[in-house]
C-alpha positions as CSV (number, residue, x, y, z in Angstrom):
1,M,-12.5,-7.8,14.1
2,T,-15.6,-8.5,16.2
3,Q,-15.3,-5.2,18.2
4,S,-18.4,-3.2,18.5
5,P,-18.5,0.3,17.0
6,S,-18.4,1.9,20.5
7,L,-15.3,-0.1,21.5
8,A,-13.6,0.8,18.2
9,T,-14.4,4.5,18.7
10,K,-13.1,4.3,22.3
11,A,-9.9,2.8,21.0
12,V,-9.5,5.7,18.5
13,L,-9.9,8.3,21.3
14,D,-7.6,6.4,23.6
15,Q,-4.9,6.5,20.9
16,L,-5.4,10.2,20.1
17,S,-5.3,11.2,23.8
18,T,-2.5,9.0,25.2
19,R,-0.4,8.3,22.1
20,R,0.4,4.9,23.7
21,R,-0.6,2.6,21.0
22,Q,0.2,-1.1,20.5
23,R,0.2,-2.9,17.2
24,L,-3.2,-4.0,16.2
25,R,-3.8,-7.5,15.0
26,K,-6.8,-9.1,13.3
27,N,-8.5,-12.3,14.6
28,V,-6.1,-14.8,16.3
29,Q,-7.2,-18.5,16.2
30,L,-6.4,-20.0,19.6
31,M,-6.8,-23.6,20.7
32,F,-7.0,-24.4,24.4
33,L,-5.8,-27.9,25.0
34,G,-7.3,-29.7,28.1
35,M,-8.4,-26.5,29.7
36,T,-11.8,-25.5,31.2
37,S,-13.7,-22.4,30.4
38,E,-12.8,-21.1,33.8
39,E,-9.1,-21.4,32.9
40,S,-9.4,-20.0,29.4
41,D,-11.8,-17.1,29.9
42,P,-9.3,-15.0,31.9
43,I,-6.7,-15.5,29.2
44,I,-9.2,-14.4,26.5
45,R,-10.0,-11.2,28.5
46,L,-6.3,-10.6,29.0
47,L,-5.6,-10.9,25.2
48,R,-8.5,-8.6,24.4
49,A,-7.2,-6.0,26.9
50,S,-3.9,-6.3,25.1
51,R,-5.6,-5.3,21.8
52,L,-5.6,-8.8,20.3
53,A,-8.8,-10.3,18.9
54,P,-8.7,-13.9,20.1
55,R,-11.1,-16.6,18.8
56,G,-10.7,-19.6,21.2
57,H,-11.7,-23.2,20.9
58,L,-11.6,-25.8,23.7
59,V,-10.2,-29.3,23.0
60,T,-10.3,-32.1,25.6
61,S,-9.5,-35.3,23.8
62,E,-7.2,-36.6,21.1
63,Q,-9.9,-37.1,18.5
64,E,-11.2,-33.5,19.1
65,F,-7.6,-32.3,18.7
66,L,-7.2,-34.2,15.4
67,D,-10.6,-33.0,14.1
68,S,-9.8,-29.4,15.0
69,L,-6.4,-29.5,13.2
70,S,-8.2,-30.4,10.0
71,E,-10.9,-27.7,10.3
72,R,-8.8,-24.6,10.0
73,S,-5.4,-23.0,10.4
74,W,-4.5,-22.4,14.1
75,D,-2.2,-19.6,15.3
76,V,-1.3,-20.7,18.9
77,I,-2.1,-23.7,21.1
78,L,-2.3,-23.0,24.8
79,C,-2.2,-25.9,27.3
80,T,-1.5,-26.6,31.0
81,T,0.1,-29.4,32.9
82,N,-3.2,-30.8,34.0
83,Q,-4.0,-33.0,31.0
84,A,-4.7,-36.6,32.0
85,D,-5.4,-38.7,28.9
86,F,-4.2,-36.4,26.2
87,T,-1.0,-34.5,27.2
88,A,1.0,-31.7,25.5
89,K,3.6,-34.3,24.7
90,N,1.0,-36.3,22.7
91,A,-0.1,-33.1,20.9
92,M,3.5,-32.3,19.9
93,H,3.8,-35.8,18.5
94,H,0.7,-35.3,16.2
95,L,1.9,-31.9,15.2
96,R,5.3,-33.3,14.0
97,R,3.6,-36.3,12.4
98,L,1.1,-34.1,10.4
99,D,3.8,-31.5,9.7
100,K,1.8,-28.7,11.3
101,D,3.4,-25.4,12.1
102,I,1.6,-24.3,15.2
103,P,3.4,-22.8,18.2
104,V,2.5,-24.4,21.6
105,I,2.7,-22.4,24.9
106,Q,2.4,-24.3,28.2
107,L,1.1,-22.6,31.3
108,V,2.6,-24.0,34.5
109,P,1.7,-23.4,38.2
110,N,4.9,-21.7,39.1
111,S,8.4,-20.9,37.8
112,D,9.7,-24.3,39.0
113,S,12.6,-25.2,36.7
114,H,11.3,-28.8,36.6
115,Y,8.2,-27.7,34.7
116,M,10.2,-25.5,32.3
117,L,12.8,-28.2,31.6
118,Q,10.2,-30.8,31.0
119,G,8.2,-28.6,28.6
120,L,11.3,-27.7,26.6
121,K,12.3,-31.3,26.3
122,N,8.9,-31.9,24.8
123,N,9.8,-29.2,22.1
124,I,7.2,-26.8,23.4
125,Q,8.0,-23.3,22.2
126,A,7.5,-21.5,25.5
127,V,6.7,-22.4,29.2
128,V,5.2,-19.6,31.2
129,P,4.1,-19.4,34.9
130,L,0.4,-18.8,35.3
131,E,0.9,-15.7,37.4
132,E,3.1,-14.0,34.8
133,K,0.4,-12.4,32.7
134,E,2.7,-9.8,31.0
135,L,5.2,-12.5,30.1
136,L,2.4,-14.6,28.6
137,I,1.4,-11.7,26.3
138,I,5.0,-11.1,25.3
139,H,5.4,-14.8,24.4
140,I,2.1,-14.9,22.5
141,R,3.0,-11.8,20.5
142,R,6.4,-13.1,19.8
143,E,5.1,-16.5,18.6
144,L,2.5,-14.8,16.4
145,D,5.1,-12.6,14.8
146,A,7.4,-15.6,14.2
147,L,4.6,-17.6,12.8
148,E,3.6,-14.8,10.4
149,S,7.2,-14.5,9.3
150,R,7.3,-18.3,8.6
151,R,4.1,-18.2,6.7
152,K,5.3,-15.2,4.6
153,L,8.5,-17.1,3.9
154,R,6.6,-20.1,2.7
155,Q,4.5,-17.9,0.4
156,T,7.7,-16.3,-0.9
157,E,9.3,-19.6,-1.5
158,S,6.2,-20.7,-3.4
159,A,6.2,-17.5,-5.4
160,L,10.0,-18.0,-6.1
161,S,9.4,-21.5,-7.4
162,E,6.6,-20.2,-9.7
163,S,8.9,-17.4,-10.9
164,E,11.7,-19.9,-11.6
165,Q,9.3,-22.0,-13.7
166,Q,8.2,-19.0,-15.7
167,Y,11.9,-18.0,-16.0
168,E,12.7,-21.4,-17.5
169,Q,9.7,-21.2,-19.9
170,L,10.9,-17.7,-21.1
171,M,14.4,-19.0,-21.6
172,E,13.1,-21.9,-23.6
173,S,11.2,-19.6,-26.0
174,S,13.8,-16.9,-26.1
175,T,15.5,-16.0,-29.4
176,R,18.7,-15.2,-27.5
177,A,21.2,-18.0,-27.0
178,L,21.0,-18.9,-23.3
179,A,22.4,-21.6,-21.1
180,C,22.8,-22.3,-17.3
181,C,26.0,-23.8,-15.8
182,D,27.0,-25.3,-12.5
183,G,30.8,-24.7,-12.5
184,D,31.9,-25.7,-15.9
185,T,29.0,-28.1,-16.5
186,I,26.1,-27.1,-18.7
187,L,22.8,-27.8,-16.8
188,Y,20.5,-26.3,-19.4
189,A,20.7,-24.9,-22.9
190,N,17.8,-23.4,-24.9
191,P,17.2,-24.2,-28.6
192,S,18.7,-20.8,-29.7
193,F,22.0,-21.7,-27.9
194,A,22.1,-25.1,-29.6
195,T,21.4,-23.6,-33.0
196,L,24.0,-20.9,-32.6
197,L,26.7,-23.5,-31.8
198,G,25.6,-25.9,-34.5
199,F,24.1,-28.7,-32.4
200,E,21.1,-30.7,-33.5
201,S,19.3,-30.3,-30.1
202,A,19.8,-28.6,-26.8
203,E,19.7,-32.0,-25.0
204,S,22.9,-33.0,-26.7
205,I,24.8,-30.2,-25.0
206,V,23.4,-30.7,-21.4
207,G,26.0,-32.3,-19.1
208,T,29.0,-31.3,-21.3
209,S,31.8,-28.8,-20.4
210,L,31.1,-25.2,-21.3
211,A,34.8,-24.7,-21.9
212,L,34.6,-27.1,-24.9
213,C,32.3,-24.6,-26.6
214,F,35.1,-22.0,-26.7
215,N,38.6,-21.7,-28.0
216,Q,41.1,-23.3,-25.6
217,N,43.1,-20.1,-25.4
218,H,40.1,-18.5,-23.5
219,K,39.3,-21.5,-21.3
220,Q,41.3,-20.2,-18.2
221,E,39.6,-16.7,-18.4
222,L,36.2,-18.3,-18.7
223,V,36.7,-20.6,-15.7
224,E,38.0,-17.8,-13.6
225,Q,35.0,-15.6,-14.3
226,L,32.6,-18.5,-13.5
227,T,34.4,-19.1,-10.2
228,L,34.2,-15.4,-9.3
229,I,30.4,-15.4,-9.8
230,E,29.7,-18.7,-8.1
231,E,32.0,-18.5,-5.1
232,E,32.6,-14.8,-4.5
233,G,29.2,-13.4,-5.6
234,A,30.7,-11.2,-8.3
235,R,28.4,-9.1,-10.4
236,N,27.5,-9.5,-14.1
237,T,30.5,-10.0,-16.4
238,N,30.9,-9.5,-20.1
239,L,33.7,-11.2,-22.2
240,Q,34.7,-11.3,-25.8
241,L,35.6,-14.9,-26.7
242,T,36.0,-17.2,-29.7
243,A,33.2,-19.8,-29.8
244,V,33.6,-23.2,-31.3
245,R,30.7,-24.8,-33.2
246,A,29.9,-28.5,-33.3
247,D,31.7,-28.7,-36.7
248,E,34.8,-27.1,-35.1
249,T,34.4,-23.8,-37.0
250,E,34.8,-20.7,-34.9
251,F,33.2,-17.2,-34.6
252,E,33.7,-14.2,-32.4
253,T,31.1,-13.7,-29.8
254,D,30.2,-11.6,-26.8
255,I,29.3,-13.6,-23.7
256,A,27.4,-12.3,-20.7
257,L,27.6,-14.1,-17.4
258,R,25.2,-13.4,-14.5
259,P,24.2,-15.2,-11.3
260,A,20.8,-16.9,-11.6
261,R,18.8,-20.0,-10.4
262,Y,17.9,-23.2,-12.2
263,N,15.9,-26.1,-10.6
264,N,15.8,-24.3,-7.3
265,S,19.6,-24.1,-7.1
266,P,22.1,-21.2,-7.8
267,C,23.8,-21.3,-11.1
268,V,25.4,-19.0,-13.7
269,Q,23.4,-17.9,-16.8
270,I,25.3,-17.5,-20.1
271,A,24.1,-15.4,-22.9
272,L,25.8,-15.4,-26.3
273,R,25.7,-12.7,-28.9
274,A,27.1,-13.4,-32.4
275,E,27.1,-9.7,-33.5
276,R,28.9,-6.9,-31.7
277,K,26.3,-4.5,-33.0
278,E,23.6,-6.2,-30.9
279,Q,25.6,-5.5,-27.7
280,E,26.2,-1.9,-28.7
281,Q,22.4,-1.5,-29.4
282,E,21.6,-3.1,-26.0
283,L,24.0,-0.7,-24.3
284,Q,22.3,2.2,-26.0
285,D,19.0,1.0,-24.8
286,K,20.3,1.2,-21.2
287,L,21.5,4.8,-21.4
288,D,19.7,8.0,-20.6
289,L,20.1,10.1,-23.8
290,V,20.7,13.5,-22.0
291,S,23.1,12.5,-19.2
292,G,24.8,9.5,-20.8
293,L,24.3,7.7,-17.5
294,Y,22.2,4.5,-17.1
295,N,18.5,5.1,-17.4
296,A,15.7,4.4,-14.9
297,D,14.9,0.9,-16.3
298,H,18.5,-0.3,-16.1
299,F,18.9,1.3,-12.7
300,T,15.8,-0.5,-11.4
301,S,17.1,-3.8,-12.7
302,E,20.6,-3.3,-11.2
303,L,19.1,-2.2,-7.9
304,D,17.0,-5.3,-7.8
305,E,20.0,-7.6,-8.4
306,T,22.0,-5.7,-5.8
307,L,19.2,-6.2,-3.2
308,Q,19.0,-9.9,-4.1
309,R,22.8,-10.3,-3.6
310,A,22.7,-8.4,-0.3
311,L,20.0,-10.8,1.0
312,D,22.4,-13.7,0.8
313,G,24.8,-11.8,3.1
314,G,28.3,-10.5,2.6
315,A,27.3,-8.0,-0.2
316,D,26.4,-4.9,1.8
317,C,26.6,-1.6,-0.1
318,N,25.0,1.9,-0.1
319,L,22.6,3.8,-2.3
320,L,23.2,7.6,-2.9
321,Y,20.1,9.5,-4.1
322,I,21.1,12.9,-5.5
323,S,18.2,15.3,-5.7
324,L,18.7,18.7,-7.4
325,D,17.3,21.3,-5.1
326,N,15.9,24.0,-7.5
327,Y,15.5,22.0,-10.7
328,L,11.8,22.9,-11.3
329,E,12.5,26.6,-10.7
330,V,15.4,26.5,-13.2
331,R,13.3,24.7,-15.7
332,S,10.6,27.4,-15.3
333,D,13.1,30.2,-15.8
334,I,15.3,28.9,-18.6
335,G,13.4,26.0,-20.1
336,I,14.2,22.3,-20.7
337,E,17.3,23.0,-22.9
338,G,19.0,24.8,-20.0
339,C,18.1,22.0,-17.6
340,D,19.5,19.5,-20.1
341,Q,22.8,21.4,-20.0
342,I,22.9,21.3,-16.2
343,V,22.2,17.5,-16.3
344,R,25.0,16.9,-18.8
345,D,27.4,19.0,-16.7
346,I,26.5,17.3,-13.4
347,A,26.7,13.9,-15.1
348,G,30.3,14.7,-16.2
349,L,31.1,15.7,-12.6
350,L,29.7,12.4,-11.3
351,K,31.7,10.4,-13.8
352,K,34.8,12.3,-12.7
353,H,34.3,11.7,-8.9
354,V,32.7,8.2,-8.9
355,N,34.8,5.1,-9.8
356,K,33.6,3.0,-12.7
357,A,33.2,0.1,-10.2
358,H,30.0,1.8,-9.0
359,L,26.8,2.3,-11.0
360,L,25.8,5.8,-12.0
361,A,22.2,6.4,-13.2
362,R,19.6,9.1,-13.7
363,P,16.4,7.5,-12.4
364,E,14.3,10.6,-12.5
365,E,14.3,14.0,-14.4
366,D,15.6,15.9,-11.4
367,S,17.8,13.3,-9.7
368,F,20.8,11.0,-10.0
369,A,21.7,7.8,-8.2
370,V,24.8,5.9,-7.3
371,I,24.9,2.2,-6.2
372,Y,28.1,2.5,-4.2
373,H,29.6,-1.0,-3.9
374,D,31.2,-0.5,-0.5
375,P,29.7,-1.6,2.8
376,N,31.1,1.3,4.8
377,P,28.4,4.0,5.2
378,D,31.1,6.5,6.4
379,K,32.8,6.2,3.0
380,A,29.5,6.7,1.3
381,V,28.9,9.9,3.3
382,N,32.4,11.2,2.4
383,L,31.7,10.6,-1.3
384,A,28.3,12.3,-1.0
385,N,29.9,15.3,0.6
386,K,32.4,15.6,-2.2
387,L,29.7,15.3,-4.8
388,C,27.6,17.9,-3.0
389,K,30.4,20.4,-3.0
390,A,31.3,19.7,-6.6
391,I,27.7,20.2,-7.7
392,E,27.5,23.4,-5.7
393,G,30.6,24.7,-7.4
394,N,29.5,23.9,-10.9
395,I,28.4,26.7,-13.2
396,S,26.5,25.9,-16.4
397,E,25.8,28.1,-19.3
398,S,22.8,28.1,-21.6
399,S,21.8,30.8,-24.1
400,G,24.2,33.3,-22.5
401,T,22.7,32.6,-19.0
402,T,24.8,31.2,-16.2
403,I,23.1,28.7,-13.9
404,Q,24.1,27.3,-10.6
405,T,22.3,24.7,-8.6
406,T,22.8,22.6,-5.4
407,S,21.8,19.1,-4.4
408,S,20.5,17.2,-1.4
409,I,21.8,13.7,-1.1
410,G,20.1,11.0,0.8
411,I,22.0,7.8,1.6
412,T,20.6,4.4,2.7
413,T,22.4,1.2,3.4
414,I,21.7,-2.0,1.5
415,S,22.1,-5.2,3.5
416,D,20.6,-8.6,4.3
417,N,18.0,-6.7,6.3
418,T,17.1,-4.3,3.6
419,P,13.3,-4.0,2.6
420,T,11.9,-3.9,-0.9
421,R,13.3,-1.6,-3.6
422,K,10.3,0.7,-3.3
423,V,10.8,1.2,0.5
424,L,14.6,1.6,0.0
425,L,14.1,4.4,-2.5
426,E,11.5,6.0,-0.3
427,R,14.0,6.0,2.5
428,A,16.7,7.6,0.3
429,R,14.3,10.2,-1.0
430,A,13.0,11.0,2.5
431,A,16.6,11.5,3.7
432,A,17.1,14.0,0.9
433,D,13.8,15.7,1.4
434,S,14.5,16.1,5.2
435,I,17.5,18.3,4.3
436,R,15.2,20.7,2.4
437,A,12.6,20.5,5.2
438,E,15.2,21.9,7.7
439,N,16.8,24.3,5.2
440,Q,14.8,25.5,2.1
441,R,18.0,25.7,0.1
442,G,18.9,22.1,0.7
443,N,22.5,21.5,-0.2
444,G,23.5,18.8,2.2
445,V,24.0,15.1,2.9
446,R,22.0,12.8,5.2
447,L,22.3,9.1,6.0
448,H,19.0,7.4,6.7
449,Q,18.9,5.7,10.1
450,Q,16.1,3.5,11.3
451,Q,16.2,4.6,14.9
452,E,14.1,3.2,17.6
453,T,12.1,6.4,17.9
454,Q,11.4,6.2,14.1
455,A,10.3,2.6,14.6
456,A,8.0,3.6,17.5
457,A,6.5,6.4,15.4
458,H,5.9,3.9,12.6
459,D,4.1,1.6,15.0
460,E,1.9,4.5,16.2
461,E,1.2,5.5,12.6
462,H,0.3,1.9,11.7
463,D,-2.1,1.6,14.7
464,L,-3.8,4.9,14.0
465,A,-4.2,4.0,10.4
466,Y,-5.8,0.7,11.3
467,T,-8.1,2.5,13.7
468,L,-9.2,5.0,11.1
469,E,-9.9,2.2,8.6
470,E,-12.3,0.8,11.3
471,A,-13.9,4.2,11.6
472,I,-14.5,4.3,7.8
473,Q,-16.0,0.8,7.9
474,Q,-18.2,1.6,10.9
475,N,-19.3,4.9,9.5
476,K,-17.7,6.9,12.3
477,L,-16.7,9.8,9.9
478,K,-19.0,12.6,8.8
479,L,-18.9,15.7,6.6
480,L,-19.6,19.3,7.4
481,F,-20.1,22.1,5.0
482,Q,-19.2,25.8,5.4
483,P,-20.5,28.4,2.9
484,T,-18.1,30.4,0.7
485,V,-20.0,33.7,0.0
486,A,-19.6,36.0,-3.0
487,L,-18.3,39.4,-1.9
488,N,-17.5,41.3,-5.1
489,N,-18.9,38.9,-7.7
490,Q,-22.7,39.4,-7.4
491,E,-23.3,37.7,-10.7
492,V,-22.6,34.3,-9.2
493,T,-25.7,32.1,-9.3
494,D,-24.2,28.8,-8.0
495,H,-23.7,28.3,-4.3
496,H,-20.2,27.4,-2.9
497,Y,-19.3,25.3,0.1
498,E,-16.1,23.9,1.5
499,T,-16.2,20.3,2.8
500,F,-14.7,19.5,6.3
501,L,-14.1,16.0,7.7
502,R,-14.8,15.1,11.3
503,L,-14.2,11.9,13.2
504,L,-17.0,11.0,15.7
505,G,-16.0,10.2,19.3
506,K,-17.6,7.8,21.7
507,N,-20.2,10.4,22.6
508,N,-20.5,11.6,19.0
509,E,-18.3,14.5,19.7
510,E,-16.5,15.8,16.6
511,I,-12.7,15.4,16.3
512,S,-10.9,17.6,13.8
513,P,-8.7,15.9,11.3
514,S,-5.8,18.1,12.5
515,E,-5.6,15.8,15.5
516,F,-5.1,12.6,13.5
517,L,-4.2,13.3,9.9
518,D,-1.0,15.3,10.3
519,T,1.0,12.2,11.3
520,L,-0.7,10.1,8.6
521,D,-0.1,12.4,5.6
522,Q,2.5,9.9,4.2
523,A,0.4,6.8,5.0
524,D,-2.0,5.1,2.5
525,I,-4.9,5.7,5.0
526,S,-4.9,9.4,4.0
527,I,-5.6,8.3,0.4
528,K,-8.5,6.2,1.6
529,I,-9.9,9.0,3.7
530,D,-9.6,11.4,0.8
531,R,-11.5,9.0,-1.4
532,W,-14.2,8.6,1.3
533,V,-14.6,12.3,1.5
534,I,-14.8,12.6,-2.3
535,K,-17.4,9.8,-2.6
536,E,-19.6,11.1,0.3
537,T,-19.4,14.7,-1.1
538,M,-20.7,13.5,-4.4
539,V,-23.5,11.7,-2.7
540,N,-24.5,15.0,-1.0
541,L,-24.2,16.9,-4.3
542,Q,-26.5,14.4,-6.0
543,R,-29.0,14.9,-3.3
544,E,-28.8,18.7,-3.8
545,F,-29.1,18.4,-7.5
546,R,-32.3,16.5,-7.1
547,K,-33.6,19.5,-5.2
548,K,-32.7,21.7,-8.2
549,Q,-29.9,23.3,-6.1
550,R,-26.6,23.9,-7.8
551,N,-23.8,23.8,-5.3
552,R,-20.1,23.9,-6.0
553,V,-18.0,22.1,-3.4
554,F,-14.3,22.5,-2.4
555,I,-12.6,19.2,-1.4
556,N,-9.3,19.1,0.3
557,L,-6.6,16.7,-0.8
558,S,-3.6,15.3,1.1
559,S,-0.1,15.3,-0.2
560,R,-0.2,11.5,-0.4
561,T,-3.1,11.6,-2.8
562,L,-1.3,14.0,-5.1
563,K,1.3,11.3,-5.7
564,D,-1.3,8.5,-6.2
565,R,-2.2,8.4,-9.9
566,K,-4.6,5.5,-9.2
567,T,-6.9,8.0,-7.5
568,L,-7.3,9.8,-10.8
569,L,-8.5,6.7,-12.5
570,W,-10.8,5.9,-9.6
571,L,-12.2,9.5,-9.7
572,S,-12.8,9.3,-13.5
573,E,-14.8,6.1,-13.1
574,L,-16.7,7.6,-10.1
575,L,-17.6,10.7,-12.1
576,R,-18.8,8.6,-15.0
577,K,-21.1,6.6,-12.8
578,A,-22.4,9.6,-10.8
579,G,-23.4,11.6,-13.8
580,L,-22.6,14.9,-12.0
581,P,-21.2,17.9,-13.8
582,A,-17.5,17.6,-12.9
583,N,-17.0,21.4,-12.8
584,Y,-19.0,21.5,-9.5
585,L,-16.1,19.7,-7.8
586,V,-13.2,22.0,-6.8
587,F,-10.2,20.1,-5.5
588,Q,-8.0,22.1,-3.1
589,I,-4.2,21.6,-3.0
590,S,-2.1,23.1,-0.2
591,E,0.5,25.4,-1.5
592,T,3.0,23.8,0.8
593,D,2.3,20.3,-0.7
594,A,2.4,21.7,-4.2
595,S,5.7,23.3,-3.6
596,S,7.2,20.1,-2.1
597,Y,5.8,17.8,-4.8
598,L,5.4,20.2,-7.7
599,K,5.8,17.6,-10.4
600,H,3.2,15.4,-8.9
601,A,0.8,18.3,-8.1
602,K,1.1,19.7,-11.7
603,F,0.3,16.3,-13.2
604,F,-2.6,15.8,-10.8
605,A,-4.0,19.3,-11.5
606,D,-3.6,18.9,-15.3
607,T,-5.5,15.5,-15.2
608,L,-8.3,17.0,-13.0
609,R,-8.6,19.7,-15.6
610,K,-9.0,17.1,-18.4
611,L,-11.8,15.6,-16.3
612,H,-13.4,19.1,-16.3
613,C,-13.0,19.4,-12.5
614,Q,-11.7,22.7,-11.1
615,I,-8.6,23.4,-8.9
616,C,-8.0,25.7,-6.0
617,V,-4.6,26.4,-4.3
618,K,-5.1,27.0,-0.6
619,H,-2.8,28.6,2.0
620,Y,-1.6,30.8,-0.8
621,G,1.3,33.0,0.2
622,S,2.6,30.7,2.9
623,S,5.8,29.5,1.1
624,I,8.6,31.1,-0.8
625,N,7.5,29.4,-4.0
626,S,4.0,31.0,-4.3
627,E,4.5,32.4,-7.8
628,L,6.1,29.2,-9.1
629,V,3.2,27.1,-7.7
630,L,0.6,29.5,-9.2
631,K,2.3,29.4,-12.6
632,Q,2.7,25.6,-12.7
633,I,-0.7,24.6,-11.2
634,N,-2.7,27.5,-12.8
635,P,-5.7,27.1,-10.5
636,D,-9.2,28.4,-11.0
637,F,-9.4,29.6,-7.4
638,V,-6.8,30.9,-5.0
639,R,-7.5,30.7,-1.2
640,L,-5.3,33.0,0.8
641,D,-3.4,31.8,3.8
642,G,-5.4,32.5,6.9
643,T,-2.5,34.4,8.5
644,Y,-3.1,37.3,6.1
645,I,-6.8,37.6,7.2
646,Q,-5.7,37.5,10.9
647,E,-3.3,40.4,10.2
648,L,-6.1,42.4,8.7
649,N,-8.0,42.1,12.0
650,E,-5.1,43.8,13.9
651,A,-5.7,47.6,13.9
652,D,-2.0,48.6,13.8
653,T,-0.9,46.1,11.1
654,D,0.3,47.4,7.7
655,N,-2.0,46.0,5.0
656,K,0.4,46.7,2.1
657,Q,1.6,43.1,1.8
658,V,-1.8,41.5,1.5
659,L,-3.1,44.2,-0.7
660,K,-0.1,43.8,-3.0
661,L,-0.7,40.0,-3.1
662,L,-4.4,40.5,-3.9
663,H,-3.6,43.0,-6.6
664,S,-1.2,40.5,-8.3
665,L,-3.9,37.8,-8.3
666,K,-6.4,40.3,-9.7
667,V,-4.1,41.1,-12.6
668,Q,-3.8,37.4,-13.3
669,N,-7.6,37.0,-13.3
670,K,-7.6,34.6,-10.4
671,T,-10.8,34.1,-8.4
672,T,-9.7,34.8,-4.8
673,I,-11.1,33.5,-1.5
674,A,-10.5,35.0,1.9
675,P,-10.9,32.4,4.7
676,Q,-11.3,32.7,8.5
677,V,-13.3,35.9,8.3
678,E,-14.4,36.7,11.8
679,G,-15.9,40.3,11.7
680,T,-17.3,43.2,9.7
681,R,-14.1,45.3,9.9
682,V,-12.1,42.9,7.8
683,M,-15.0,42.5,5.4
684,G,-14.8,46.1,4.3
685,T,-11.0,45.9,3.7
686,L,-11.5,42.7,1.6
687,W,-14.3,44.3,-0.4
688,K,-12.1,47.3,-1.2
689,A,-9.2,45.0,-2.2
690,G,-11.5,43.2,-4.7
691,V,-11.6,39.8,-3.0
692,D,-14.2,37.6,-4.8
693,F,-15.4,35.3,-2.0
694,V,-15.2,35.2,1.8
695,Q,-15.6,32.4,4.3
696,G,-15.5,32.0,8.0
697,N,-17.4,31.5,11.2
698,Y,-18.7,35.1,11.1
699,L,-20.9,34.0,8.2
700,Q,-21.6,30.5,9.4
701,T,-19.8,27.7,11.2
702,P,-19.6,24.3,9.4
703,K,-22.9,22.5,9.4
704,D,-24.2,19.1,8.5
705,A,-26.2,20.4,5.5
706,M,-25.7,22.8,2.7
707,D,-28.5,25.2,3.8
708,Y,-27.0,28.6,4.0
709,D,-29.2,31.6,3.0
710,F,-27.2,33.2,0.2
711,F,-29.7,36.2,0.0
712,D,-30.8,35.2,-3.4
713,S,-34.4,35.2,-2.7
């Protein structure tokens, strides 16, 4: 965008204060046909006020129009009815002749139906009265969205064509016997197919009847299955038939039929297997060894095919994502063998309650999935409720211990409007997670619904994310540092600081991340902001090291970053280039985030430890899983939740709970930090309790520089 930093910052503040955000868009290439600057300038201002970034170009003649078309790709053409020599009708003629996909909007003096009828007859996309400014913006946005969709469609079609070419190349070189059919006619056969059936070349088979390659007793069954796939969109089919070679000898074979594409047209792919053992081995490769259900790879493949069929229409279904509520706690208590027994028992329950027509899988360690081939979401909810109750009533036994667990089941529909597999799974998981968010135990069913309020919230999040990206690019973020002072550990020689992020307002006022990051914790922008903070912190550390000052810095991480393994690779490379001792970086993970995403948090912490970084769990004691988080993450530092320190400030508050918590941490040799210290009274209590470090505005508010006097002179 060509917005100045001050305008971009104002946009950020407007969004944070009013929460009335519109979708942001990058540069929009506009061509003004036969219009003067006096006519186009007000439109430019109107578009900018509507948070578009127009780049306009005036064209007054036919030659200028043709030259402009060849210069770049245009988004919208705006014209009036005042053209003399070169009219909108002439422009439409050239656009059709040159096969240019550019929407044209004509501005007319008034809403006279004559103008509108004439414009539509000329195939102009929209005719708008000059005085209807809001209507003009709506039409421009609508045409831009439609144009973007068409461009994406063309890109997708190009990618599909390329994929089909690669698919054909893979079939040609495959050792499996493969062929493609249209009805009963063979369109393509690879060399392996020809060799298996005893033909000299694959070309000699093309154009012949597939039924001739099999015993006539099986012809009817084969034709019926081909028809089911081609006309009724049936799923993959496996048959056992007798194949006939070119010399009329026969052999038993397994034949797999699946819908596919060849030469940009739908077809049926045929795969032959001469040995039954090969099929059995392939089936084993698809199964999860513990549950006996399909594994993650096969589930992913089947879900992709289900989504593809749904896009063609008429193949709607539902996805049930079954998440075990207390799996990690159970694993911590009884070990992996006990968890395996639970998985086997629940898999047996699922097989009992779910018809074989639907696919059962175990995509993750603590979850199951059902691709429910019925379009009715109410039926899916009913099935999910039955499964939820069955799992709740199940009691497993392992090493003399009885175990009971519950599940949270998220459901999402699959239709011709369904997004990518990744988004679909995120919706199903989010529906399951939302049950536990409302009730810690979980044990419920929820159908994901893309409500208007959810869509509006997504738009707001999208706009704020874009604005924050601009703030990063324009250096409108800054870091502050607050000292963490040793209280009971006087042998500490290194200085400790916590890093805080601030967004700069239009008058350079500092905006706390709590005002803009809470709603973005699940967006990719939070990862970018975390990376910015890490990188800038390391720049400051390098500066301090050059001054011979050894400072250890605590850096906060968002929950989104915990689930992003690419950040670990990025950090590894950054540490290598910076040449800083990694143990001077302490990454802080919120106990709430760690509890919600324990598997991700544990992997992230373990990897940080391998990089020789240190880990701190903050907000400790704020969830019911404090001990489990402490055990799994095993942090170097533990920062208490601020509410405990606030309670210590109250004269009539019983301190037994916080003292008990601190004693437990002391026994486990954890280095403790007390935040939000605001007075001397609480300092004495913390010193007696053996707290290692204290931090708060009483000692020093966050500053631009790491310059606190640690009394070590």
